[in-house]
Structures are given as C-alpha cells and as structure tokens.
RODO-2510 file (C-alpha; in nm, 4 decimals, decimal comma):
residues 517
     n   res          X          Y          Z
     1     m    -1,4296    -4,1799    -2,2494
     2     e    -1,3012    -3,8288    -2,2005
     3     s    -1,5303    -3,5974    -1,9983
     4     g    -1,6637    -3,2741    -2,1513
     5     r    -1,4615    -3,0676    -1,9037
     6     h    -1,1350    -3,2397    -1,9922
     7     l    -1,2097    -3,2059    -2,3617
     8     l    -1,2775    -2,8328    -2,3269
     9     r    -0,9543    -2,7942    -2,1323
    10     r    -0,7596    -2,9708    -2,4084
    11     v    -0,9189    -2,7473    -2,6719
    12     w    -0,8351    -2,4370    -2,4651
    13     r    -0,4739    -2,5427    -2,4200
    14     w    -0,4400    -2,6217    -2,7894
    15     t    -0,5863    -2,2808    -2,8834
    16     v    -0,3830    -2,0807    -2,6325
    17     l    -0,0592    -2,2730    -2,6459
    18     g    -0,0548    -2,3549    -3,0139
    19     g    -0,0664    -2,7297    -2,9735
    20     r     0,2317    -2,9326    -2,8611
    21     g     0,5658    -2,7955    -2,7549
    22     f     0,6053    -2,5262    -2,4898
    23     k     0,3026    -2,5918    -2,2658
    24     y     0,1487    -2,3567    -2,0111
    25     r     0,3022    -2,5514    -1,7229
    26     d     0,6423    -2,5114    -1,8930
    27     f     0,5774    -2,1379    -1,9221
    28     e     0,4784    -2,1169    -1,5563
    29     a     0,7774    -2,3237    -1,4419
    30     a     1,0165    -2,1002    -1,6391
    31     f     0,8622    -1,7948    -1,4779
    32     e     0,8868    -1,9558    -1,1346
    33     r     1,2619    -2,0037    -1,1668
    34     g     1,3233    -1,6699    -1,3405
    35     d     1,4245    -1,8264    -1,6697
    36     w     1,3478    -1,5135    -1,8708
    37     t     1,5432    -1,6213    -2,1805
    38     t     1,3344    -1,9354    -2,2232
    39     i     1,0117    -1,7376    -2,1932
    40     l     1,1198    -1,4803    -2,4512
    41     t     1,2446    -1,7334    -2,7037
    42     r     0,9842    -2,0113    -2,6746
    43     a     0,6626    -1,8286    -2,5817
    44     r     0,6659    -1,5520    -2,8404
    45     k     0,3564    -1,6421    -3,0373
    46     a     0,0954    -1,3719    -3,0870
    47     n    -0,2153    -1,5899    -3,0765
    48     r    -0,0947    -1,7720    -2,7696
    49     l    -0,0302    -1,4586    -2,5656
    50     k    -0,3297    -1,2638    -2,6929
    51     n    -0,5537    -1,5489    -2,5775
    52     s    -0,4009    -1,5485    -2,2295
    53     p    -0,3571    -1,2092    -2,0563
    54     s    -0,1782    -1,3784    -1,7653
    55     m     0,0829    -1,5231    -2,0008
    56     m     0,1233    -1,1861    -2,1694
    57     g     0,1850    -1,0339    -1,8275
    58     m     0,4586    -1,2890    -1,7587
    59     f     0,6114    -1,2264    -2,1020
    60     i     0,6217    -0,8506    -2,0308
    61     r     0,7897    -0,9172    -1,6964
    62     a     1,0511    -1,1349    -1,8690
    63     a     1,1173    -0,8681    -2,1331
    64     g     1,1564    -0,6093    -1,8601
    65     e     1,3987    -0,8227    -1,6616
    66     m     1,6111    -0,8819    -1,9721
    67     r     1,5827    -0,5169    -2,0828
    68     d     1,4730    -0,6501    -2,4232
    69     v     1,3390    -0,3331    -2,5867
    70     e     1,2356    -0,5086    -2,9066
    71     a     1,0371    -0,7738    -2,7154
    72     l     0,8637    -0,5012    -2,5153
    73     r     0,7594    -0,3173    -2,8295
    74     w     0,6269    -0,6431    -2,9747
    75     a     0,4317    -0,7138    -2,6558
    76     e     0,2883    -0,3610    -2,6622
    77     q     0,1665    -0,3937    -3,0205
    78     e     0,0085    -0,7323    -2,9577
    79     s    -0,1553    -0,6024    -2,6368
    80     l    -0,2991    -0,3062    -2,8263
    81     r    -0,4614    -0,5438    -3,0767
    82     a    -0,5834    -0,7988    -2,8219
    83     e    -0,9544    -0,8205    -2,7433
    84     w    -0,9465    -0,8605    -2,3664
    85     p    -1,2086    -0,7881    -2,1017
    86     k    -1,1508    -0,4491    -1,9365
    87     r    -1,0280    -0,6034    -1,6133
    88     d    -0,7636    -0,8094    -1,7954
    89     r    -0,6584    -0,5096    -2,0055
    90     y    -0,5994    -0,3046    -1,6911
    91     a    -0,4012    -0,5922    -1,5347
    92     v    -0,1722    -0,6193    -1,8416
    93     s    -0,1239    -0,2413    -1,8465
    94     q    -0,0064    -0,2638    -1,4856
    95     r     0,2624    -0,5098    -1,5932
    96     f     0,4047    -0,2445    -1,8239
    97     l     0,3761     0,0091    -1,5428
    98     l     0,5723    -0,2067    -1,3003
    99     i     0,8742    -0,2224    -1,5306
   100     g     0,8770     0,1552    -1,5835
   101     e     0,7001     0,1624    -1,9224
   102     a     0,4329     0,4175    -1,8273
   103     s     0,3645     0,5333    -2,1827
   104     s     0,3078     0,1781    -2,3063
   105     a     0,0949     0,1010    -2,0017
   106     w    -0,1334     0,3983    -2,0657
   107     a    -0,1657     0,3149    -2,4355
   108     v    -0,2605    -0,0468    -2,3605
   109     f    -0,5122     0,0630    -2,0976
   110     l    -0,6834     0,3074    -2,3342
   111     a    -0,6765     0,0776    -2,6396
   112     d    -1,0365    -0,0026    -2,5548
   113     a    -1,1870     0,3470    -2,5339
   114     s    -1,4951     0,2150    -2,3555
   115     v    -1,2928     0,1887    -2,0327
   116     m    -1,3510     0,5616    -1,9887
   117     a    -1,7190     0,4917    -1,9256
   118     e    -1,6416     0,2606    -1,6346
   119     p    -1,7238     0,3981    -1,2834
   120     r    -1,3709     0,3217    -1,1603
   121     f    -1,1913     0,4747    -1,4587
   122     a    -1,0806     0,7947    -1,2826
   123     q    -0,9434     0,5991    -0,9880
   124     q    -0,7625     0,3529    -1,2156
   125     a    -0,6223     0,6322    -1,4326
   126     k    -0,4934     0,8114    -1,1245
   127     s    -0,2808     0,5056    -1,0402
   128     f    -0,0649     0,5787    -1,3476
   129     l     0,0411     0,9268    -1,2315
   130     p     0,2976     0,8264    -0,9629
   131     h     0,4827     0,6221    -1,2268
   132     t     0,5642     0,9026    -1,4703
   133     k     0,7186     1,2475    -1,4605
   134     d     0,6617     1,3088    -1,8323
   135     p     0,4596     1,6356    -1,8452
   136     a     0,2847     1,5433    -2,1702
   137     l     0,1765     1,2005    -2,0454
   138     r     0,0641     1,3387    -1,7103
   139     s    -0,1431     1,6048    -1,8872
   140     e    -0,3002     1,3389    -2,1098
   141     i    -0,3924     1,1232    -1,8092
   142     k    -0,5407     1,4178    -1,6181
   143     a    -0,7385     1,5279    -1,9244
   144     a    -0,8854     1,1778    -1,9586
   145     m    -0,9794     1,1788    -1,5911
   146     a    -1,1505     1,5162    -1,6253
   147     k    -1,3368     1,4031    -1,9366
   148     a    -1,4563     1,0874    -1,7640
   149     s    -1,5757     1,2784    -1,4548
   150     p    -1,7454     1,5953    -1,5825
   151     p    -1,8710     1,8437    -1,3218
   152     a    -2,2333     1,8279    -1,2159
   153     p    -2,4825     2,0529    -1,3963
   154     g    -2,4498     2,4103    -1,2759
   155     a    -2,1066     2,3550    -1,1210
   156     t    -1,8742     2,6514    -1,0929
   157     a    -1,5458     2,6619    -1,2780
   158     s    -1,3280     2,6066    -0,9727
   159     a    -1,3663     2,4280    -0,6415
   160     a    -1,3455     2,5988    -0,3039
   161     m    -1,0075     2,6693    -0,1518
   162     a    -0,9142     2,5176     0,1836
   163     m    -0,8698     2,7529     0,4773
   164     s    -0,6103     2,7281     0,7516
   165     t    -0,7230     2,6936     1,1123
   166     a    -0,5953     2,7827     1,4573
   167     i    -0,6318     2,4193     1,5662
   168     r    -0,3022     2,2670     1,6731
   169     f    -0,1720     1,9197     1,7464
   170     p    -0,0436     1,8435     2,0991
   171     f     0,3047     1,9733     2,1792
   172     s     0,2904     2,2079     1,8830
   173     g     0,6330     2,3544     1,8244
   174     s     0,8250     2,0445     1,9351
   175     g     1,1271     1,9572     1,7196
   176     r     1,2056     1,6586     1,5044
   177     q     1,3225     1,3301     1,6481
   178     v     1,6295     1,1303     1,5500
   179     q     1,5554     0,8953     1,2626
   180     g     1,6090     0,5219     1,2803
   181     t     1,8376     0,3095     1,0658
   182     v     1,7636     0,1119     0,7515
   183     e     1,9846    -0,1695     0,6259
   184     i     1,9088    -0,3486     0,2980
   185     v     2,0699    -0,6810     0,2032
   186     s     1,9942    -0,8982    -0,1014
   187     s     1,9979    -1,2742    -0,1297
   188     e     2,2409    -1,4170    -0,3847
   189     r     1,9641    -1,4737    -0,6392
   190     t     1,8268    -1,1182    -0,6207
   191     p     1,9523    -0,8887    -0,9018
   192     p     2,1828    -0,6269    -0,7419
   193     r     2,0006    -0,3378    -0,9119
   194     h     1,7099    -0,3727    -0,6687
   195     a     1,9219    -0,2953    -0,3616
   196     v     2,0887    -0,0047    -0,5435
   197     r     1,7549     0,1554    -0,6335
   198     i     1,6006     0,0876    -0,2942
   199     a     1,8994     0,2482    -0,1220
   200     a     1,8535     0,5566    -0,3384
   201     d     1,4800     0,5690    -0,2648
   202     i     1,5402     0,5383     0,1096
   203     e     1,7997     0,8150     0,1021
   204     s     1,5587     1,0385    -0,0903
   205     f     1,2864     0,9731     0,1654
   206     r     1,5261     1,0364     0,4541
   207     q     1,6099     1,3785     0,3123
   208     k     1,2424     1,4631     0,2603
   209     a     1,1619     1,3566     0,6172
   210     a     1,4378     1,5841     0,7464
   211     r     1,2569     1,8762     0,5767
   212     a     0,9027     1,7669     0,6640
   213     k     0,6477     2,0155     0,7880
   214     p     0,4582     1,9481     1,1106
   215     p     0,1011     1,8137     1,0859
   216     e    -0,1735     2,0710     1,0338
   217     i    -0,5516     2,1099     1,0218
   218     i    -0,7294     2,2750     0,7310
   219     e    -1,1024     2,3260     0,6802
   220     y    -1,3756     2,3655     0,4216
   221     r    -1,7056     2,5388     0,4863
   222     d    -2,0511     2,4220     0,3776
   223     v    -1,9655     2,1040     0,1862
   224     f    -2,1105     1,7610     0,1175
   225     v    -1,9237     1,4388     0,2005
   226     d    -2,0176     1,0852     0,0920
   227     r    -1,9153     0,7340     0,1922
   228     n    -1,6524     0,7256    -0,0832
   229     g    -1,4673     1,0220     0,0639
   230     q    -1,5818     1,2631    -0,2068
   231     i    -1,6212     1,6283    -0,1104
   232     w    -1,8190     1,8840    -0,3090
   233     k    -2,0018     2,2145    -0,2780
   234     e    -2,3730     2,2823    -0,3094
   235     d    -2,3165     2,4410    -0,6509
   236     g    -2,1682     2,1125    -0,7759
   237     s    -1,8007     2,2138    -0,7735
   238     v    -1,5928     1,9120    -0,6750
   239     i    -1,3174     1,9408    -0,4159
   240     v    -1,2256     1,5701    -0,3897
   241     s    -1,3377     1,3074    -0,6423
   242     k    -1,2994     0,9303    -0,6156
   243     g    -1,4533     0,8628    -0,9553
   244     a    -1,8069     0,7961    -0,8314
   245     p    -2,1041     1,0031    -0,9524
   246     i    -2,1607     1,3321    -0,7683
   247     p    -2,5313     1,3839    -0,6940
   248     s    -2,6963     1,7231    -0,7280
   249     l    -2,8178     1,8117    -0,3760
   250     s    -2,9217     2,1059    -0,1682
   251     r    -2,8266     2,1245     0,1986
   252     q    -3,1859     2,0469     0,2971
   253     d    -3,1579     1,7085     0,1240
   254     a    -2,8917     1,5623     0,3568
   255     p    -2,8281     1,5228     0,7323
   256     r    -2,6509     1,8303     0,8707
   257     i    -2,3341     1,8212     1,0812
   258     t    -2,2032     2,1357     1,2471
   259     t    -1,8358     2,0321     1,2708
   260     g    -1,6982     1,7116     1,1251
   261     f    -1,3516     1,5559     1,1106
   262     f    -1,2818     1,3800     0,7802
   263     a    -1,1614     1,0234     0,8441
   264     i    -1,2858     0,8368     0,5345
   265     k    -1,0160     0,6483     0,3461
   266     a    -1,0166     0,5164    -0,0081
   267     t    -0,8641     0,1759     0,0774
   268     r    -1,0037    -0,0844     0,3158
   269     g    -0,6740    -0,2303     0,4374
   270     i    -0,5527    -0,1873     0,7935
   271     y    -0,2126    -0,0495     0,6866
   272     h    -0,3517     0,2763     0,5504
   273     w    -0,5904     0,3131     0,8424
   274     l    -0,3204     0,2760     1,1085
   275     v    -0,0393     0,4609     0,9339
   276     d    -0,2179     0,7243     0,7265
   277     r    -0,5221     0,7995     0,9445
   278     l    -0,4847     0,7051     1,3104
   279     p    -0,2033     0,9522     1,3989
   280     l    -0,4164     1,2364     1,2600
   281     f    -0,6669     1,1983     1,5453
   282     s    -0,4168     1,3263     1,8040
   283     w    -0,5398     1,6860     1,7760
   284     m    -0,8755     1,5722     1,9194
   285     l    -0,7007     1,4888     2,2483
   286     e    -0,5582     1,8385     2,2905
   287     d    -0,7095     2,0605     2,5602
   288     g    -0,9438     2,3109     2,4018
   289     a    -0,9902     2,1161     2,0773
   290     p    -1,3330     2,1820     1,9216
   291     e    -1,6024     1,9165     1,9461
   292     a    -1,6278     1,7359     1,6128
   293     a    -1,8064     1,4347     1,4704
   294     v    -1,5697     1,1704     1,3329
   295     l    -1,6850     1,0982     0,9768
   296     l    -1,6386     0,7331     0,8764
   297     s    -1,7893     0,5523     0,5805
   298     d    -2,0967     0,3500     0,6755
   299     q    -1,9208     0,0650     0,4929
   300     a    -1,5919     0,1012     0,6808
   301     p    -1,4289    -0,2206     0,8061
   302     s    -1,4885    -0,2980     1,1733
   303     f    -1,1273    -0,2331     1,2780
   304     e    -1,1772     0,1408     1,2232
   305     r    -1,4443     0,1704     1,4930
   306     e    -1,2561    -0,0757     1,7150
   307     t    -0,9443     0,1412     1,6987
   308     l    -1,1393     0,4545     1,7838
   309     q    -1,3030     0,2718     2,0739
   310     l    -0,9565     0,1945     2,2145
   311     a    -0,8696     0,5620     2,1626
   312     g    -1,1807     0,6730     2,3519
   313     l    -1,3302     0,8433     2,0459
   314     s    -1,6031     0,5994     1,9400
   315     h    -1,8758     0,8243     2,0870
   316     a    -1,8024     1,0838     1,8154
   317     v    -1,8305     0,8479     1,5148
   318     v    -2,0902     0,9219     1,2465
   319     g    -2,1387     0,6730     0,9638
   320     v    -2,1582     0,8571     0,6319
   321     g    -2,3791     0,7115     0,3591
   322     e    -2,4904     0,8767     0,0367
   323     a    -2,4142     1,2259     0,1690
   324     v    -2,4014     1,4509     0,4732
   325     f    -2,3836     1,8304     0,4722
   326     v    -2,1015     1,9631     0,6902
   327     e    -2,0916     2,3277     0,7913
   328     r    -1,7269     2,3044     0,8997
   329     l    -1,5208     2,0135     0,7650
   330     l    -1,1816     1,9638     0,9323
   331     i    -0,9067     1,7732     0,7491
   332     a    -0,5722     1,6801     0,9031
   333     r    -0,2654     1,6674     0,6797
   334     s     0,0688     1,5126     0,7587
   335     g     0,1969     1,2150     0,5603
   336     m     0,4463     0,9631     0,6925
   337     q     0,7184     1,2290     0,7088
   338     g     0,5111     1,4000     0,9775
   339     f     0,6020     1,1154     1,2128
   340     t     0,9321     1,2943     1,2619
   341     y     0,7239     1,5263     1,4834
   342     w     0,6476     1,2272     1,7009
   343     d     0,5304     1,4165     2,0095
   344     q     0,2527     1,5744     1,8054
   345     v     0,1077     1,2521     1,6608
   346     a     0,1899     1,0090     1,9430
   347     p    -0,0886     1,0867     2,1966
   348     v    -0,3613     0,8901     2,0175
   349     i    -0,1222     0,6010     1,9497
   350     e    -0,0197     0,5908     2,3158
   351     r    -0,3840     0,5975     2,4246
   352     v    -0,4610     0,2957     2,2028
   353     k    -0,1619     0,1107     2,3491
   354     q    -0,2657     0,1894     2,7074
   355     a    -0,6193     0,0657     2,6442
   356     a    -0,4848    -0,2559     2,4889
   357     r    -0,2550    -0,3155     2,7866
   358     a    -0,5429    -0,2646     3,0276
   359     i    -0,7546    -0,5250     2,8484
   360     a    -0,4597    -0,7660     2,8378
   361     a    -0,4116    -0,7300     3,2132
   362     r    -0,7829    -0,7892     3,2760
   363     e    -0,7843    -1,0929     3,0444
   364     m    -0,4507    -1,2167     3,1872
   365     v    -0,2922    -1,2272     2,8409
   366     s     0,0874    -1,2201     2,8175
   367     a     0,3183    -1,1354     2,5280
   368     c     0,6694    -1,2178     2,4110
   369     d     0,9734    -0,9996     2,3554
   370     a     1,0548    -1,1617     2,0177
   371     i     0,7821    -1,2407     1,7631
   372     y     0,7445    -1,3727     1,4096
   373     i     0,4362    -1,2332     1,2310
   374     s     0,3133    -1,5090     1,0024
   375     r     0,1219    -1,4705     0,6750
   376     r    -0,0411    -1,8132     0,7056
   377     d    -0,3815    -1,6467     0,7135
   378     s    -0,3303    -1,4573     0,3850
   379     g    -0,3993    -1,5774     0,0330
   380     r    -0,1901    -1,2995    -0,1247
   381     r     0,1877    -1,3039    -0,1769
   382     v     0,2123    -1,6526    -0,0302
   383     m     0,5596    -1,7526     0,0862
   384     r     0,5689    -2,1129    -0,0253
   385     n     0,8325    -2,2246     0,2240
   386     e     0,7039    -2,0222     0,5201
   387     a     0,6324    -2,3299     0,7375
   388     e     0,9943    -2,4438     0,7039
   389     l     1,1271    -2,0953     0,7772
   390     e     0,8931    -2,0364     1,0706
   391     a     1,0015    -2,3645     1,2333
   392     q     1,3659    -2,2559     1,2159
   393     i     1,2867    -1,9086     1,3510
   394     a     1,0940    -2,0659     1,6419
   395     k     1,4145    -2,2469     1,7412
   396     r     1,5642    -1,8997     1,7930
   397     e     1,2971    -1,8264     2,0569
   398     y     1,0691    -1,6163     1,8395
   399     a     0,7000    -1,6709     1,9110
   400     g     0,5002    -1,7270     1,5921
   401     i     0,1796    -1,5235     1,5805
   402     t    -0,1032    -1,4800     1,3313
   403     l    -0,2523    -1,1353     1,3827
   404     g    -0,5671    -1,2112     1,1827
   405     t    -0,6807    -1,4587     1,4505
   406     m    -0,6564    -1,2003     1,7313
   407     p    -0,8909    -0,9190     1,8357
   408     l    -0,7479    -0,5763     1,7602
   409     w    -0,6569    -0,4957     2,1204
   410     q    -0,4464    -0,8156     2,1373
   411     q    -0,2746    -0,7332     1,8082
   412     v    -0,1735    -0,3941     1,9484
   413     f    -0,0653    -0,5410     2,2832
   414     t     0,1387    -0,8203     2,1224
   415     v     0,3384    -0,5986     1,8865
   416     s     0,3822    -0,3126     2,1348
   417     s     0,5341    -0,5597     2,3838
   418     a     0,7981    -0,6885     2,1410
   419     t     1,1451    -0,5451     2,0858
   420     r     1,2421    -0,7914     1,8107
   421     i     1,0006    -0,8447     1,5216
   422     v     1,0511    -1,0651     1,2143
   423     a     0,7985    -1,0892     0,9319
   424     p     0,7517    -1,1341     0,5583
   425     h     0,6218    -0,8229     0,3834
   426     g     0,2542    -0,7704     0,4611
   427     a    -0,0005    -0,5428     0,6252
   428     g     0,0620    -0,7008     0,9659
   429     l     0,3825    -0,5006     0,9902
   430     a     0,1713    -0,1835     1,0070
   431     h     0,1478    -0,2626     1,3783
   432     i     0,5111    -0,1560     1,4254
   433     l     0,3411     0,1817     1,4652
   434     f     0,2813     0,0613     1,8231
   435     a     0,6275    -0,0941     1,8729
   436     q     0,8648     0,0316     2,1380
   437     s     1,1165     0,2966     2,0446
   438     g     1,4244     0,1439     1,8851
   439     a     1,2631    -0,1942     1,8135
   440     q     1,4551    -0,4217     1,5768
   441     i     1,2451    -0,4921     1,2665
   442     t     1,3566    -0,7634     1,0219
   443     e     1,1477    -0,7894     0,7060
   444     m     1,1655    -1,0344     0,4165
   445     v     1,0711    -0,8440     0,1017
   446     p     0,9813    -0,9934    -0,2400
   447     v     1,0915    -0,7401    -0,5022
   448     q     1,0540    -0,6786    -0,8724
   449     d     1,0813    -0,3688    -1,0843
   450     g     0,8144    -0,1126    -1,0116
   451     t     0,7229    -0,2394    -0,6639
   452     y     0,9717    -0,0396    -0,4601
   453     f     0,7350     0,2330    -0,3422
   454     l     0,4840    -0,0067    -0,1851
   455     r     0,7374    -0,2622    -0,0635
   456     l     0,9397     0,0067     0,1171
   457     n     0,6517     0,1172     0,3387
   458     f     0,7886    -0,0453     0,6523
   459     a     1,1451     0,0651     0,5919
   460     r     1,0205     0,4243     0,5690
   461     l     0,7949     0,3837     0,8708
   462     s     1,0836     0,2401     1,0745
   463     l     1,3065     0,5276     0,9670
   464     v     1,0717     0,8009     1,0896
   465     m     0,9788     0,6122     1,4078
   466     g     1,3363     0,5503     1,5176
   467     h     1,3343     0,1723     1,4717
   468     r     1,6294    -0,0396     1,3591
   469     y     1,5152    -0,1890     1,0304
   470     r     1,6824    -0,4699     0,8345
   471     g     1,5399    -0,5716     0,4985
   472     w     1,6177    -0,9004     0,3228
   473     l     1,5417    -0,8882    -0,0510
   474     e     1,4228    -1,1914    -0,2459
   475     p     1,3182    -1,1961    -0,6151
   476     h     0,9423    -1,2138    -0,6606
   477     l     0,9288    -1,4919    -0,9194
   478     g     0,6095    -1,6756    -0,8302
   479     a     0,3701    -1,6992    -1,1242
   480     m     0,0718    -1,6999    -0,8900
   481     d     0,1904    -1,4100    -0,6709
   482     s     0,3949    -1,6475    -0,4557
   483     w     0,7619    -1,6447    -0,3604
   484     t     1,0250    -1,8208    -0,1510
   485     v     1,3053    -1,7263     0,0861
   486     d     1,6568    -1,8699     0,0819
   487     t     1,6167    -2,0120     0,4327
   488     p     1,9813    -2,0880     0,5284
   489     a     2,1055    -1,7513     0,4005
   490     f     1,8264    -1,5569     0,5693
   491     l     1,8775    -1,7324     0,9021
   492     d     2,2464    -1,6423     0,8900
   493     f     2,1415    -1,2819     0,8223
   494     l     1,8952    -1,2939     1,1129
   495     d     2,1644    -1,4298     1,3410
   496     g     2,3856    -1,1348     1,2573
   497     g     2,5722    -1,2649     0,9534
   498     m     2,5774    -1,1213     0,6006
   499     s     2,5048    -1,4153     0,3699
   500     g     2,3632    -1,2012     0,0924
   501     t     2,5987    -1,1036    -0,1845
   502     g     2,3888    -0,8126    -0,3082
   503     l     2,4516    -0,4541    -0,2093
   504     s     2,4001    -0,3602     0,1539
   505     a     2,2648    -0,0075     0,1934
   506     l     2,2381     0,1951     0,5121
   507     a     2,0361     0,5068     0,5791
   508     h     2,2072     0,6823     0,8672
   509     p     2,0153     0,8493     1,1516
   510     v     1,9867     1,2284     1,1638
   511     g     1,7983     1,4766     1,3791
   512     d     1,8203     1,6947     1,6853
   513     r     1,6950     1,4770     1,9689
   514     s     1,7216     1,1093     2,0589
   515     r     1,4586     0,8476     2,1230
   516     g     1,7066     0,6210     2,2929
   517     i     1,8140     0,4095     1,9974
***
C-alpha cells in the first residue's frame, strides 16, 4: 500500500506538473544540459510554473538565454499574479535581474506590497540598483527604500557630512604599480557572448584602476554605531542605514568611545573581509597614527579577530552590540582600485604574512609552490566532476588543499608560498591577496548572464595586484547551483594550450613602476 508521503508527493507532482507528460525531472534534465528550447516549448503552463517558483526561475533563465522577449513578458505576467511566499518572490525577481530585466525584476518583487514591511526590504531593494542605469527606475527604488526606512522621530532633514582628516596611509605619495594581466578563454560549450562582455568589463575596470585615487581616511563626530554597521546622529539623522530599526538614544545611553575605527562589514564571508576591509587597516601601522579602537560587530565571524591577531591589532578590538557612542569615528575609503597604490595598503598584509610564516616555522609546517584550492568543503556552486579534475591536476604536481580545514594562519602561509594557483571560483581565492607578486592564477568560472560582476572579482584583484590571471569559462547550467568543467579541454588550457573556441580576451598591463612580473 502506498505510504502517505508518497501519495502526497504524487499529488504535488500532478498539481505542479499538470499530470503526465513533461515531468519535473525532465524539466531539470533539460535545464542541466542547457536545452532551452525544450523548456520554453514544453513547460509553458501557467499553473505549473506558478506553483513552483524554482521552475519559474529556470523558465526565465531559458527565455533569457534564447532572447525570447515574448516568453519573458509571459513569465513576468504570470509571476506578478503568482501567490508566492516573500522569499520565493525575491528569488524569482533575482532571476529577471540576472538576465538584465531590471524593470521586470522590480515589478515582480513589489507585486506583493507587504514586502516593504519586511526588516530586510531596504537591503534587498538596494541590490537592484547596480543592475540598472534607468534614472526613473533608480528613483523609484530609492523612494521605496526611503519610505520603508523613515527617519527616527525628531530627526533632522539631512545627515551629517563627513570631514577629511590629516591621517595618511604609509608611503603616502607613492605612485601606482604596474597592473597584471588577465586572459579569458571559453570552453566550446560556453556562449561566446560571455567572453566578449567579460573582456569589456575587465577593460573598463582596468581604465578605472588607472585613474584611481589613493586610499583616504574620513571622519564623523559624535555618532552612534551598531552591530549592523549603521551610523546615526543623536538627533536621529541617519548617515548609514542597513535597513534595521534605528533606536532613539542619547549619548548617555550607550558606551562611549573617544576614537574608533569603523571595521564592521555587511557580509559575513571571508572574501569581503580580506579584500574590502583588511588593507584599510594599514594606516594604523604608520608612525604617529592616532590610537583608535577597532569597531567590530559582536556577532562577527571568528576569522575577523584571528586576522587582526596576526596583524598585531587584536588588543584594540571592541565588539559593538546594540550601539556605542563614538566621539570621533574614522572610516577608511579605497575600493579594489586602491590596490594600485600597493605600498600604501601592503603593510598590514605583509604583517599578517610574516606572522603566519613565523607560526609555520614554529609548527614545522611546509607548503608547496603549486596548489589546487578545492571546493570539496562547500555546498554552494558544487562542481560535480571536481574529484575527476582534481586527480588529473594532482598528476601535474599541484598539491590539493581544502582551506576550510586549516587554521587561518595556515591558509595565509599556504597561499602566500605558492606561485601557481588553480581553483574553481569561490571565496578561497580571496587569499591571492597574500600571494607573491606575479603569481599565476588559473580560475575555472561558471558564468551566466548577470553574474559577471561577482564572478570577475578575482580577475580584477589579480589585475590590480600584478598577478598573471587566466580564466576558463564554463556555462553555469546546473539546476541545483551545480556545474561541470570540460576536463580534457581545461587540462590542455592549463598545460599551455588553447582548447577553448570562445573568444580569448587580454587586459594588458599599464603603469609607471614594475613589481617584477
């Protein structure tokens, strides 16, 4: 006799998939192999897709890949009418965003007006802004954010302005360094348009980096800071909002800090900590720098304090909870382009590397010149044939490592000791921040429309750090956020061949002084 669970599953499949015919596993298999035509012709049933947000997301991806405008409009209308939970509605809106349909994405997101009452609404709405340059749409998004996060009672009309400071980074006035090289090659199954667009994005970034301003320190006076990274004045005027409620406080209600350095980040991943935050601590190592508390969230991941311990700055850390009152709040600004002023941001990175080497020597730990950074320990963006690929790479004398199983000091030591690094796209590659000048970085990158900005992080980082970067593009077809690599073709590419038939793009080095590449 059929169990209740199996019976419910059959009822669900019949309801969602409309009975016999094109089943969910057929849908998923078509998506897996990139059979967009089959998806668009056989899965286009309103009830089926409205009952399954994940299937609607795959349908939108297929319509985007085929540039089927009519199918996209149909998907938008059905998504607007669907009664999905808020989380699923946001996920489907992101599918439109990834294929460049920002207007449709915003409309689908706001179809349920109650999303504006959600605590994370402002943060979610902000994620739409980088995807559109349409002034009207941008104004609409910003207006919705402002409406969802009204100022506290008694707040003034405008927030305080930041002030410049006389604080300087080490070697202030030093020039830019020579940029590295970026080479992009596609596998045969990757649509050529991806390499074309990525090449254009890299060239745009290269030009911006050539015009980048050196890092600087600004300050605010008499402000509150909370664990979310929000900054506001005593009168309630908000300087930085992360979408969380802003409490009404007086300075007597919170712990007081004379001088604090703002180091709270919105994301919890190690990439943003190492790349966006760590270099900004270098000014604290300059002779004559003012004493300042390092403000971290009291919920910050452990690697933040561990990094600062290696840098010799852990004594200054203050965990920020609901709020602290800071008489003088220092904020460092740079961005990745600021890495072109390497001498100014390098001191803290070098100090972390030296501390890691000292521990390695004491623990008698060695490292290899050529490494493969595995993603075996990650449940996201799983490369389904990674074991096969890693075995072949090991035959080429690359040591396979899993950074997540190592203490932070060993992660730093291992990557900083290597001159040849191979890895699938993932946060582990953030450690190339510690790699030797001119290191050869080979990355396997799963791509789809709308993912270029995030997937190009390590190409951009290599460019400004003077590394030699080679990117191998594969289509991201996995229905469950998984993907595969064409192993024979990639190995030929790794060995120095050019098996890919897609466009190869090169960003040439520029600058006024060499780092020995």
